C-alpha positions as CSV (number, residue, x, y, z in Angstrom):
1,M,49.9,-45.2,-32.1
2,V,49.1,-44.4,-28.4
3,T,49.4,-40.6,-27.9
4,R,49.2,-38.6,-24.7
5,K,45.7,-37.7,-25.6
6,T,44.4,-41.3,-26.0
7,A,46.4,-42.5,-23.0
8,A,44.9,-39.8,-20.8
9,L,41.4,-40.8,-22.0
10,A,42.0,-44.4,-21.1
11,T,43.4,-43.4,-17.7
12,A,40.3,-41.3,-17.0
13,V,38.0,-44.1,-17.8
14,V,39.9,-46.6,-15.6
15,V,40.0,-44.1,-12.7
16,V,36.3,-43.3,-13.0
17,A,35.5,-47.1,-13.1
18,C,36.6,-47.5,-9.5
19,A,35.7,-44.1,-8.2
20,A,32.5,-42.2,-8.6
21,W,31.9,-38.7,-10.0
22,V,28.9,-36.5,-9.7
23,Y,27.0,-35.3,-12.8
24,A,25.6,-31.7,-12.5
25,D,23.1,-30.7,-15.2
26,R,24.4,-27.7,-17.2
27,S,22.1,-27.7,-20.1
28,G,21.0,-24.6,-21.9
29,P,22.7,-21.6,-23.5
30,A,23.8,-20.1,-20.2
31,A,26.5,-22.7,-19.6
32,T,28.0,-22.2,-23.0
33,A,27.8,-18.5,-22.8
34,G,29.7,-18.6,-19.6
35,L,32.7,-20.0,-21.4
36,Q,33.1,-16.7,-23.3
37,H,33.9,-15.0,-19.9
38,A,36.2,-17.6,-18.3
39,T,39.5,-16.2,-17.2
40,D,41.8,-19.2,-17.8
41,T,41.9,-22.7,-19.3
42,A,41.2,-24.5,-16.1
43,E,38.0,-22.5,-15.8
44,L,37.2,-23.2,-19.4
45,S,37.7,-26.9,-18.9
46,A,35.6,-26.9,-15.7
47,R,32.6,-25.5,-17.6
48,L,32.5,-28.2,-20.2
49,P,29.4,-30.4,-19.9
50,F,31.5,-33.6,-19.5
51,Y,33.8,-32.1,-16.8
52,P,31.5,-32.8,-13.9
53,V,30.8,-36.3,-15.2
54,L,34.4,-37.5,-15.6
55,H,36.8,-35.1,-14.0
56,A,35.5,-32.9,-11.2
57,P,35.9,-33.9,-7.5
58,S,32.8,-33.8,-5.4
59,E,31.6,-34.7,-1.9
60,R,29.7,-37.7,-3.3
61,Q,32.8,-38.9,-5.1
62,W,34.8,-38.5,-1.9
63,R,32.3,-40.5,0.1
64,I,32.3,-43.4,-2.4
65,A,36.1,-43.5,-2.8
66,E,36.7,-43.2,0.9
67,A,34.2,-46.0,1.7
68,E,35.8,-48.2,-0.9
69,R,39.3,-47.5,0.6
70,R,38.2,-48.4,4.1
71,L,36.4,-51.5,3.0
72,A,39.6,-52.7,1.2
73,V,41.7,-51.9,4.2
74,R,39.4,-54.0,6.5
75,C,39.3,-56.8,4.0
76,M,43.1,-56.9,3.7
77,A,43.5,-56.9,7.5
78,A,41.2,-59.9,7.7
79,H,43.6,-61.6,5.3
80,G,46.5,-60.8,7.6
81,H,47.9,-57.9,5.5
82,R,48.5,-54.3,6.5
83,Y,47.2,-52.2,3.6
84,T,47.8,-48.4,3.9
85,P,46.6,-46.7,0.7
86,A,46.8,-42.9,0.7
87,E,43.8,-41.1,2.2
88,I,41.3,-39.7,-0.3
89,P,41.6,-35.9,-0.5
90,R,38.5,-33.9,0.1
91,P,37.2,-31.9,-2.9
92,G,38.3,-28.6,-1.3
93,T,41.9,-29.8,-1.3
94,A,42.0,-32.1,-4.4
95,D,43.4,-31.1,-7.7
96,A,40.8,-31.9,-10.4
97,D,41.9,-33.8,-13.5
98,H,42.3,-31.3,-16.3
99,P,42.4,-33.0,-19.7
100,L,44.3,-31.4,-22.6
101,P,41.9,-31.7,-25.6
102,F,43.8,-29.0,-27.5
103,G,47.4,-29.8,-26.6
104,L,49.6,-27.6,-24.5
105,E,47.8,-24.9,-22.4
106,S,50.5,-23.7,-20.0
107,P,54.3,-24.0,-19.5
108,T,53.6,-26.2,-16.5
109,A,51.1,-28.6,-18.0
110,A,51.3,-32.2,-16.6
111,T,50.8,-34.9,-19.1
112,A,52.1,-38.0,-17.4
113,S,49.6,-40.8,-16.6
114,P,49.8,-42.3,-13.1
115,G,51.2,-45.8,-12.7
116,P,51.4,-48.3,-9.9
117,S,52.7,-46.8,-6.6
118,A,56.2,-47.7,-5.5
119,S,54.8,-49.3,-2.4
120,E,52.5,-51.6,-4.3
121,Q,55.4,-52.6,-6.6
122,R,57.4,-53.7,-3.5
123,E,54.6,-55.9,-2.1
124,S,54.7,-59.7,-2.1
125,K,52.7,-61.8,-4.5
126,A,50.5,-62.9,-1.6
127,F,49.7,-59.3,-0.8
128,L,48.8,-58.5,-4.4
129,A,46.8,-61.6,-4.8
130,A,44.8,-60.7,-1.7
131,L,44.2,-57.2,-2.9
132,Y,43.5,-57.9,-6.6
133,G,42.8,-61.6,-6.8
134,P,44.3,-64.1,-9.3
135,D,45.5,-62.6,-12.6
136,D,43.3,-64.9,-14.6
137,R,40.1,-63.9,-12.7
138,R,39.0,-60.6,-14.3
139,I,35.8,-58.9,-15.5
140,S,36.0,-56.8,-18.6
141,A,33.8,-54.5,-20.7
142,R,34.5,-53.2,-24.2
143,G,33.2,-50.2,-26.1
144,R,33.9,-49.2,-29.6
145,T,37.5,-48.0,-28.9
146,I,38.0,-48.7,-25.1
147,K,38.4,-51.9,-23.2
148,V,38.6,-52.0,-19.4
149,S,39.7,-55.1,-17.5
150,W,39.2,-55.2,-13.7
151,P,39.8,-57.7,-10.9
152,A,36.9,-60.1,-10.3
153,E,38.2,-61.2,-6.9
154,G,40.3,-59.9,-4.1
155,C,39.7,-57.1,-1.6
156,Q,39.4,-54.4,-4.2
157,A,36.7,-56.3,-5.9
158,E,35.0,-57.1,-2.6
159,A,34.9,-53.4,-1.7
160,E,33.4,-52.5,-5.1
161,K,30.8,-55.3,-4.8
162,R,29.7,-53.9,-1.4
163,L,29.1,-50.5,-3.2
164,L,27.6,-51.8,-6.5
165,G,26.3,-55.3,-5.7
166,S,25.8,-57.1,-9.0
167,E,26.1,-53.9,-11.0
168,R,29.9,-53.7,-11.4
169,L,29.8,-54.7,-15.1
170,R,27.1,-52.2,-15.8
171,W,29.2,-49.5,-14.1
172,L,32.2,-50.4,-16.2
173,R,30.1,-50.2,-19.4
174,T,28.5,-46.9,-18.4
175,T,31.9,-45.3,-17.7
176,I,33.2,-46.6,-21.0
177,Q,30.2,-45.1,-22.8
178,L,30.9,-41.8,-21.2
179,G,34.6,-41.9,-21.9
180,E,33.9,-42.7,-25.5
181,G,31.3,-40.0,-25.7
182,E,33.9,-37.4,-24.6
183,Q,36.3,-38.8,-27.2
184,Q,33.6,-38.7,-29.9
185,A,32.7,-35.2,-29.1
186,R,36.3,-34.1,-29.6
187,K,36.4,-35.9,-32.9
188,D,33.1,-34.2,-34.0
189,L,34.5,-30.8,-33.1
190,D,36.9,-31.1,-36.1
191,K,33.9,-30.6,-38.3
192,D,32.8,-27.4,-36.6
193,P,33.4,-24.4,-38.9
194,A,34.3,-22.0,-36.1
195,F,36.7,-24.4,-34.6
196,R,38.3,-25.1,-38.0
197,A,38.7,-21.4,-38.5
198,A,40.5,-21.1,-35.2
199,D,42.8,-24.0,-36.2
200,V,43.7,-22.2,-39.4
201,R,44.5,-19.0,-37.5
202,W,46.7,-20.9,-35.1
203,A,48.5,-22.8,-37.8
204,R,49.2,-19.6,-39.7
205,C,50.7,-18.0,-36.6
206,M,52.8,-21.1,-36.1
207,R,54.1,-21.0,-39.7
208,A,55.1,-17.4,-39.1
209,A,57.1,-18.6,-36.1
210,G,58.9,-21.2,-38.3
211,V,56.9,-24.3,-37.2
212,E,55.0,-26.3,-39.8
213,T,52.0,-27.9,-38.1
214,D,48.3,-28.0,-38.3
215,D,47.3,-29.8,-35.1
216,P,48.3,-28.6,-31.6
217,V,47.6,-32.1,-30.1
218,N,50.0,-33.8,-32.5
219,L,52.5,-31.1,-31.8
220,L,52.4,-31.8,-28.1
221,D,52.7,-35.5,-28.8
222,S,55.8,-34.9,-30.9
223,L,57.6,-33.2,-28.0
224,P,59.7,-35.4,-25.7
225,R,58.1,-36.2,-22.3
226,D,60.9,-34.4,-20.5
227,T,60.4,-31.2,-22.4
228,D,60.7,-28.0,-20.4
229,F,57.7,-26.2,-22.0
230,A,58.8,-22.9,-20.5
231,T,62.0,-22.8,-22.5
232,N,61.3,-25.0,-25.5
233,P,61.0,-22.7,-28.6
234,V,58.3,-24.8,-30.2
235,A,56.2,-25.0,-27.0
236,R,56.6,-21.3,-26.4
237,A,55.5,-20.5,-30.0
238,D,52.5,-22.8,-29.5
239,L,51.4,-21.0,-26.3
240,R,52.0,-17.6,-27.8
241,C,50.0,-18.4,-30.9
242,K,47.1,-19.8,-28.9
243,S,47.1,-16.6,-26.9
244,D,47.4,-14.2,-29.8
245,T,44.6,-15.9,-31.8
246,G,42.2,-16.6,-29.0
247,Y,42.4,-20.2,-29.9
248,L,41.6,-21.9,-26.6
249,R,38.7,-19.7,-25.8
250,T,37.1,-20.5,-29.2
251,A,38.0,-24.2,-29.0
252,Y,36.5,-24.7,-25.5
253,A,33.3,-22.7,-26.4
254,R,32.7,-24.9,-29.5
255,L,33.6,-28.1,-27.6
256,A,31.0,-27.3,-25.0
257,V,28.3,-27.2,-27.7
258,V,29.4,-30.5,-29.2
259,Q,29.6,-32.2,-25.8
260,R,26.2,-31.0,-24.9
261,A,24.8,-32.4,-28.2
262,W,26.3,-35.9,-27.4
263,L,24.9,-35.9,-23.9
264,D,21.5,-34.8,-25.0
265,A,21.5,-37.6,-27.6
266,H,22.4,-40.3,-25.0
267,P,20.0,-39.7,-22.1
268,A,19.9,-43.4,-21.1
269,T,23.7,-43.3,-20.4
270,L,23.2,-40.5,-17.9
271,T,20.2,-42.1,-16.4
272,A,22.3,-45.3,-15.7
273,W,25.1,-43.1,-14.3
274,R,22.8,-41.3,-11.9
275,S,21.2,-44.5,-10.7
276,L,24.6,-46.2,-10.0
277,M,25.9,-43.1,-8.4
278,Q,23.0,-43.0,-6.0
279,R,23.4,-46.6,-5.1
280,Q,27.0,-46.3,-4.3
281,D,26.5,-43.1,-2.3
282,A,23.8,-44.7,-0.2
283,V,26.1,-47.6,0.7
284,A,29.1,-45.3,1.2
285,R,27.1,-43.2,3.7
286,D,26.3,-46.4,5.7
287,V,30.0,-47.5,5.6
288,L,31.3,-44.1,6.7
289,G,28.5,-43.6,9.2
């Protein structure tokens, strides 16, 4: 079954495969200790070791994404098509992707995954073929649980080739490894004694509220997508119990430890990530300059 959690993970990997993100080293106890003093869940999420890798906007990411956008626009114009993708927001104005590894965190949480834009859905077959190439010409990379398929031809592919050269497949594989690493860290967290104790406290609170559940992620997945979390009694009980038991603060603090362990155990993945990021940024600066 595809849940909101797994769908969000797959979306994050796909997005990151065509736009770069900066990795900032946050090793050591200070990063984890800072989680104990964060004021809200957005700040807690932003201090996770994987956050700057897969989710945080940065100037470098903006340069790469904007260069890719401009290259695709020029390529489409050369093919006789007017392509007007939305401008890439600068980091100071962009909303960072905030995953929900522990289910609902606020009454206004957004859980929908982005789909094709309405403008692209209205375009002709010739336009889409120029942008994405033939449907049967794809490159793909597979990890243990994630598979990404990407256009091999077309203006989008040409823009990426300008940035990555012959390293597109390596980039896909690296982003898949990081996406699966984030997923594996969340699974490993279920074995952590402190996190399991927090789960028990939350579930006990939920039972007292008349809700039988032992997993806040499954609870969120069980709610209809059009649920008004501010008024739904189950959602309100979930948020109240998380607040009363300090669930999210404990969960994020322990997840930071587990994520750091995964990253420390896979240094080659981050080495490849940094190398490919530097390559794309160097080309992007030339394109934008």
